[in-house]
C-alpha positions as CSV (number, residue, x, y, z in Angstrom):
1,M,0.9,-1.1,-18.2
2,K,0.1,2.2,-16.6
3,L,-1.9,3.3,-13.5
4,T,-3.2,6.8,-12.9
5,T,-5.2,7.7,-9.8
6,A,-7.1,10.9,-9.0
7,G,-9.4,12.3,-6.3
8,E,-9.4,14.2,-3.0
9,S,-10.0,12.8,0.5
10,H,-13.3,14.7,0.9
11,G,-14.1,15.2,-2.8
12,K,-16.8,13.4,-4.8
13,A,-14.8,10.3,-5.6
14,L,-11.5,8.5,-6.1
15,V,-10.7,7.3,-9.6
16,A,-8.1,5.0,-11.2
17,I,-7.4,4.3,-14.8
18,L,-5.6,1.0,-15.6
19,E,-4.0,0.7,-19.0
20,G,-2.5,-2.4,-20.5
21,I,-4.6,-5.2,-18.8
22,P,-5.0,-7.9,-21.5
23,A,-8.3,-9.0,-22.8
24,H,-10.2,-12.0,-21.2
25,L,-9.1,-11.6,-17.6
26,Q,-12.0,-12.8,-15.6
27,L,-12.6,-10.2,-12.8
28,D,-14.0,-11.4,-9.5
29,M,-15.5,-8.2,-8.1
30,E,-16.3,-9.8,-4.7
31,K,-12.5,-10.4,-4.2
32,L,-11.9,-6.8,-5.1
33,Q,-14.5,-5.5,-2.7
34,A,-13.1,-7.8,0.0
35,E,-9.7,-6.1,-0.4
36,L,-11.3,-2.7,0.2
37,A,-13.0,-4.0,3.3
38,L,-9.7,-5.3,4.7
39,R,-8.2,-1.9,4.1
40,Q,-10.8,-0.4,6.4
41,S,-10.3,-3.0,9.1
42,G,-7.9,-3.2,12.1
43,F,-7.7,-2.3,15.7
44,G,-7.1,1.4,16.2
45,R,-8.9,2.8,13.2
46,G,-10.8,6.2,13.4
47,G,-14.2,7.7,12.7
48,R,-13.8,8.0,9.0
49,Q,-14.1,4.2,8.6
50,K,-17.6,4.4,10.2
51,I,-18.7,6.8,7.5
52,E,-17.1,5.2,4.4
53,K,-18.2,1.7,3.3
54,D,-15.9,1.5,0.3
55,R,-17.3,-0.1,-2.8
56,A,-15.6,0.1,-6.2
57,E,-17.5,0.5,-9.4
58,I,-16.2,-0.3,-12.9
59,L,-16.9,2.5,-15.3
60,T,-15.1,1.2,-18.4
61,G,-13.0,-1.7,-19.8
62,V,-15.0,-4.7,-18.6
63,R,-18.0,-6.5,-20.1
64,N,-19.8,-9.5,-18.7
65,G,-17.1,-9.8,-16.0
66,E,-14.3,-10.0,-18.5
67,T,-11.7,-7.4,-19.4
68,L,-11.8,-6.1,-23.0
69,G,-8.1,-5.0,-23.4
70,S,-9.2,-1.3,-23.2
71,P,-8.4,1.0,-20.3
72,I,-10.3,0.0,-17.1
73,T,-11.7,2.8,-15.0
74,L,-12.5,2.2,-11.3
75,C,-14.4,4.6,-9.1
76,I,-15.0,4.8,-5.4
77,Y,-17.5,7.5,-4.3
78,N,-16.8,9.3,-1.0
79,R,-19.8,9.2,1.3
80,D,-18.3,11.9,3.4
81,Y,-18.5,14.3,0.4
82,A,-22.1,15.0,1.4
83,N,-20.8,16.6,4.6
84,W,-18.2,18.6,2.8
85,E,-19.9,19.6,-0.5
86,S,-20.4,23.2,0.6
87,C,-16.6,23.8,0.8
88,M,-15.3,21.0,-1.6
89,S,-17.5,21.5,-4.6
90,D,-15.8,22.2,-8.0
91,G,-18.2,25.1,-8.4
92,A,-18.8,28.1,-6.1
93,C,-18.2,27.2,-2.4
94,D,-19.6,28.8,0.7
95,E,-16.9,31.2,1.8
96,D,-17.9,31.1,5.4
97,V,-17.7,27.3,5.5
98,M,-14.4,27.4,3.6
99,A,-13.0,29.8,6.2
100,A,-14.3,27.6,9.1
101,K,-12.8,24.4,7.5
102,A,-9.5,26.1,6.6
103,L,-6.4,24.4,8.1
104,T,-3.6,26.8,9.0
105,K,-2.3,25.1,12.2
106,V,-0.1,22.8,10.2
107,R,0.8,19.3,11.4
108,P,4.4,18.3,11.9
109,G,5.2,15.2,9.8
110,H,2.4,15.9,7.3
111,A,2.6,17.5,3.8
112,D,0.7,20.6,5.1
113,L,3.4,23.2,5.4
114,T,5.8,22.1,2.6
115,G,2.9,21.6,0.3
116,M,1.5,25.1,1.1
117,Q,4.9,26.6,0.3
118,K,5.3,24.6,-2.9
119,F,1.9,25.3,-4.4
120,A,1.4,28.9,-3.0
121,Q,-1.6,28.0,-0.9
122,D,-2.8,29.7,2.3
123,D,-5.1,26.8,3.3
124,A,-3.5,23.4,4.0
125,R,-6.7,21.8,3.0
126,N,-5.7,22.3,-0.7
127,I,-2.7,20.1,0.1
128,L,-3.9,17.5,2.6
129,E,-6.9,16.5,0.5
130,R,-4.6,14.8,-2.0
131,A,-1.8,14.0,0.5
132,S,-4.2,12.0,2.6
133,A,-3.9,8.2,2.8
134,R,-7.5,8.1,1.7
135,E,-5.9,8.0,-1.8
136,T,-4.8,4.4,-1.0
137,A,-8.4,3.1,-1.2
138,I,-8.3,3.4,-5.0
139,R,-4.8,2.0,-5.2
140,V,-6.1,-1.1,-3.3
141,A,-8.9,-1.4,-5.8
142,A,-6.5,-1.2,-8.7
143,G,-4.1,-3.6,-6.9
144,A,-6.9,-6.2,-6.6
145,V,-7.1,-6.2,-10.4
146,Y,-3.3,-6.7,-10.7
147,K,-3.5,-9.5,-8.1
148,Q,-6.0,-11.3,-10.2
149,Y,-3.8,-10.9,-13.3
150,L,-0.9,-12.4,-11.4
151,S,-3.0,-15.1,-9.8
152,A,-3.9,-16.3,-13.3
153,L,-0.1,-17.1,-13.6
154,G,0.1,-18.8,-10.2
155,V,1.7,-15.9,-8.5
156,E,0.4,-15.3,-4.9
157,I,0.9,-12.3,-2.6
158,S,0.4,-12.2,1.2
159,G,1.8,-10.5,4.2
160,F,1.6,-9.8,8.0
161,V,2.4,-7.3,10.6
162,R,5.9,-7.7,12.2
163,E,5.7,-4.9,14.7
164,I,3.4,-2.3,16.2
165,C,5.0,0.5,18.1
166,G,7.7,-1.6,19.8
167,V,5.7,-4.9,20.1
168,K,7.9,-7.0,17.8
169,D,7.4,-10.5,16.3
170,E,10.7,-12.0,15.4
171,G,9.2,-15.4,14.5
172,E,9.7,-17.1,11.1
173,Y,6.5,-18.2,9.3
174,T,5.8,-20.0,6.1
175,F,3.5,-18.5,3.4
176,D,0.7,-20.9,4.4
177,E,1.1,-20.1,8.1
178,I,0.7,-16.4,7.4
179,L,-2.5,-17.1,5.4
180,S,-4.0,-19.4,8.1
181,K,-2.9,-17.7,11.4
182,K,-2.9,-13.9,10.7
183,N,-5.1,-12.0,13.2
184,G,-7.6,-9.8,11.6
185,E,-7.5,-7.0,14.3
186,T,-3.7,-6.5,14.3
187,G,-2.4,-8.4,11.3
188,M,0.0,-10.3,13.5
189,V,0.5,-14.0,13.5
190,N,1.5,-14.6,17.2
191,P,-1.7,-14.4,19.3
192,D,0.1,-13.2,22.5
193,L,1.9,-10.4,20.7
194,S,-1.4,-9.5,19.0
195,E,-3.0,-8.9,22.4
196,A,0.1,-7.0,23.6
197,A,-0.2,-4.7,20.5
198,K,-3.9,-4.0,21.2
199,E,-3.0,-3.0,24.7
200,K,-0.4,-0.6,23.4
201,I,-2.8,0.9,20.9
202,S,-5.4,1.4,23.5
203,A,-3.0,3.2,25.8
204,L,-1.9,5.4,22.9
205,R,-5.5,6.2,22.1
206,K,-6.1,7.3,25.7
207,A,-3.0,9.5,25.5
208,G,-4.1,11.1,22.2
209,D,-1.0,9.6,20.5
210,T,-0.5,7.4,17.5
211,A,1.4,4.2,16.5
212,G,3.5,3.0,13.5
213,G,4.9,-0.4,12.8
214,M,6.5,-2.8,10.3
215,V,4.9,-5.0,7.7
216,E,6.3,-8.0,5.8
217,I,5.1,-8.9,2.3
218,R,5.7,-12.3,0.7
219,V,5.3,-13.3,-2.9
220,R,5.5,-16.9,-4.1
221,G,5.2,-18.4,-7.6
222,L,7.1,-15.7,-9.4
223,K,9.6,-17.2,-11.7
224,G,13.1,-16.0,-12.2
225,G,14.2,-13.3,-14.6
226,F,11.7,-10.5,-14.0
227,G,13.4,-7.1,-13.8
228,S,16.9,-6.6,-15.3
229,M,20.4,-5.5,-14.4
230,M,20.9,-3.8,-17.8
231,T,19.7,-0.3,-16.7
232,Y,19.1,1.0,-13.2
233,G,15.5,1.8,-14.1
234,E,14.7,-1.9,-14.8
235,K,15.9,-3.3,-11.5
236,L,13.0,-5.1,-9.8
237,D,14.2,-4.3,-6.3
238,G,14.5,-0.6,-7.2
239,R,11.0,-0.6,-8.6
240,L,9.5,-2.4,-5.6
241,A,11.3,0.0,-3.2
242,Q,10.0,3.0,-5.0
243,G,6.5,1.7,-5.1
244,L,6.4,0.9,-1.4
245,M,8.0,4.2,-0.5
246,S,5.3,5.9,-2.4
247,I,2.7,4.8,0.2
248,Q,1.9,7.5,2.7
249,A,3.7,7.2,6.0
250,V,6.3,4.7,4.8
251,K,9.8,5.7,5.8
252,G,11.9,2.6,5.1
253,V,12.0,-0.5,2.9
254,E,14.1,-3.7,3.2
255,I,14.4,-6.6,0.8
256,G,15.5,-9.9,2.3
257,M,18.0,-9.4,5.1
258,G,17.8,-5.6,4.4
259,F,20.0,-3.5,6.7
260,A,21.2,-6.6,8.6
261,V,23.6,-7.4,5.7
262,A,25.8,-4.5,7.0
263,S,26.5,-6.3,10.2
264,V,27.8,-9.7,9.0
265,S,30.3,-11.2,6.6
266,G,29.6,-12.5,3.1
267,K,29.3,-16.1,4.1
268,D,26.3,-15.2,6.2
269,V,24.6,-13.1,3.6
270,H,24.8,-14.8,0.2
271,D,22.6,-17.8,-0.7
272,E,24.6,-20.7,-2.0
273,I,23.3,-22.3,-5.2
274,Y,22.5,-25.9,-5.8
275,Y,21.2,-28.0,-8.7
276,D,18.9,-30.9,-9.0
277,A,17.7,-32.6,-12.2
278,D,14.1,-32.4,-11.0
279,R,14.2,-29.0,-9.3
280,G,16.8,-27.2,-11.4
281,Y,18.8,-24.5,-9.7
282,Y,17.7,-23.7,-6.2
283,R,18.9,-22.2,-2.9
284,E,18.6,-23.6,0.6
285,S,18.4,-20.1,2.1
286,N,16.7,-16.9,0.9
287,R,18.6,-14.0,2.5
288,A,18.4,-12.1,-0.8
289,G,14.7,-12.0,-0.5
290,G,14.1,-13.5,-3.9
291,I,16.0,-10.8,-5.9
292,E,19.6,-10.9,-7.1
293,G,21.1,-8.3,-9.5
294,G,17.8,-6.5,-9.8
295,M,16.0,-9.7,-11.0
296,S,13.7,-12.2,-9.4
297,N,15.5,-15.5,-8.9
298,G,12.6,-17.8,-8.4
299,E,12.6,-17.8,-4.6
300,E,9.9,-16.1,-2.5
301,L,10.1,-12.4,-2.5
302,V,10.5,-11.0,1.1
303,L,9.9,-7.3,1.6
304,K,9.6,-5.3,4.8
305,L,8.4,-1.7,5.1
306,A,8.3,0.6,8.1
307,M,5.4,2.9,8.8
308,K,5.9,6.1,10.9
309,P,3.2,7.0,13.5
310,I,0.3,8.9,12.0
311,P,1.0,12.6,12.1
312,T,-2.4,13.7,13.2
313,L,-2.3,13.4,17.0
314,M,-5.5,14.1,18.9
315,S,-3.3,15.6,21.7
316,G,-1.7,17.8,19.1
317,L,2.0,18.8,18.6
318,Q,3.5,22.3,18.8
319,T,3.4,24.1,15.5
320,V,2.9,27.5,13.9
321,D,-0.4,29.0,12.7
322,T,0.5,30.1,9.2
323,A,-2.3,32.6,9.2
324,T,-0.9,34.5,12.2
325,G,2.7,33.3,12.5
326,E,2.0,32.5,16.2
327,V,2.8,29.4,18.2
328,A,-0.1,27.0,18.1
329,T,-1.2,23.4,18.7
330,A,-1.4,21.4,15.5
331,A,-4.9,20.8,14.0
332,S,-6.5,17.4,14.7
333,E,-9.4,16.0,12.7
334,R,-10.8,12.5,12.8
335,S,-7.8,10.2,12.6
336,D,-6.6,6.7,13.2
337,V,-4.4,5.7,16.2
338,C,-3.0,2.8,14.2
339,A,-3.5,1.9,10.5
340,I,-0.9,-0.9,10.2
341,V,-3.4,-3.5,9.1
342,A,-4.5,-1.2,6.3
343,L,-0.8,-0.7,5.4
344,E,-0.3,-4.4,4.9
345,V,-3.3,-4.5,2.4
346,I,-2.0,-1.4,0.6
347,A,1.5,-2.8,0.4
348,E,0.1,-6.0,-1.2
349,A,-1.7,-3.9,-3.8
350,V,1.5,-1.9,-4.6
351,V,3.6,-5.0,-4.9
352,A,1.0,-6.5,-7.2
353,Q,1.1,-3.4,-9.4
354,V,4.9,-3.4,-9.7
355,L,5.1,-7.1,-10.5
356,A,2.2,-6.9,-13.0
357,F,4.1,-4.2,-14.8
358,A,7.3,-6.2,-14.8
359,V,5.5,-9.3,-16.1
360,A,3.7,-7.4,-18.9
361,E,7.0,-5.7,-19.9
362,R,8.7,-9.0,-20.4
363,L,5.9,-11.2,-21.7
364,G,3.6,-8.7,-23.5
365,G,0.4,-10.3,-24.8
366,D,-3.0,-8.9,-25.9
367,T,-4.9,-11.7,-24.3
368,M,-4.6,-13.6,-21.0
369,A,-4.2,-16.9,-22.9
370,Q,-1.0,-15.4,-24.6
371,V,0.4,-14.2,-21.2
372,C,-0.3,-17.5,-19.5
373,S,1.3,-19.5,-22.3
374,R,4.4,-17.4,-22.3
375,Y,4.8,-17.6,-18.6
376,K,4.4,-21.3,-18.6
377,E,7.2,-21.6,-21.1
378,L,9.8,-19.8,-19.0
């Protein structure tokens, strides 16, 4: 399998090409559109979400609601392009508007300055348009396809928000509790902590500041043996970490106990193994987070990822204007105060992509019937 995405934040559209999806996967487009709506939700979102009402279109690879086995092309048109066409067109642009929209007061924590230096640009807009988290809209659309591919095998993915800017939830929840109790505004399970998080976000909005947080992703139904220890590039935990770290603003990833393994001895880290004639091999604990030796072990996957606060602060940070070399206040355009609910949805999509690739690599199959049959025999 292969995924390629393209498109700029204020350009005409975002596009994804998915290669390797087998024939005869029944695609539920309403489920796909629902994922996009979830990505735009959450307490603390900014003005862009009022403009865009993301809907994905299928351009190729599907007929009568069923995949053909050929590349699938997804497209999300940017409504905001109408407001930016004069300076974002692929043809001749209005020089006055380009000058007015140019961004030279580069934002700390963003790709602005480093990207300008790398690509020899004098306008950070040529960098930020692709660096923007707007790109994740099309990744969520693609991830919805991968989730349906995995769902056909009985593999489910969910998640919730563990922390928002210091408001931490240290509770333990089952997969079903996450599905039934998660709050739509904050993504948290504990209602009291959810209210506390909203108060924190509101205070940060008033101060012109932003918030980050932590998300936990769970996967159940994935059988053992996906990924491999034979080469470093095949390790499932390595692939998942890379995928999650590729999401804008993510600065840390944990699997299972994560960094906590450094603080205790082996008896409090490793999951002892048991055997039952009916259950086969199993573990009473899951500190490994469902992965041992770079391979899934049949237990639930448990992944955590940390999101830094959004680097576009309405109050602005000190920076340098690259056009003059003088001290300046960093540029601030429409921005979110907190996008942690969106991160949870994006993370699910990325995990689905990585796992779909691993499944296809091991099982192959030109049709979904072949894939399902091979998975059942494992």
